[in-house]
C-alpha positions, 0 to 999 in steps of 0.5 A: 652954120653947117647943117648936116643931115644923115639919111637912113631908111626905115630899117635904120640902114644908111641912105646918104648924107647932105652937108650944107653951109659954112661954119663961119668960125674964122675967115675962109681958109682958116676955119678949122670947123669947116676943115674938120667937117670936110675932112671927116666927110671926104675921108669917109666917102673916099674910104668907102669907095676905095675899101668896099665895093659900094658905089655912091653918087656924090655932088659938091659945090664949094661956094655953098658948102655943099657935100651930098652923097647917096648910096646906090644900094643899102650899104654892107657892114664895112660901109656902115661901120665907116658911116658909124665912125663918121657920125661919131666924129661929126658928133664930137665936132658938134659937141665941141662947138654946139653953143657957138652955132657952127654945126648942127647934125640931124638924122632923117628917115627917108 
């Protein structure tokens, strides 16, 4: 199962994200759930780095299915909009596969 936690501060501003695990929907290399989550997260943070002035700390470990990203400061409106779009996409993947236990999306205040 992929467990994704979106971190926000007390003002509801994004702080970061951690995704851990593999969906297990299919064998390695053919798992469309893992691929969807990976593409959504990777594209969002590539867009934030390329299209905004935000800076991020990233950590990955493919064997564990780890993608962790933390904003260096409170993100501006463009980065927040990109994060909102990411959450929308992740919720859609979760809803499509919820009863199968492939992905769980959580929000945590830090």
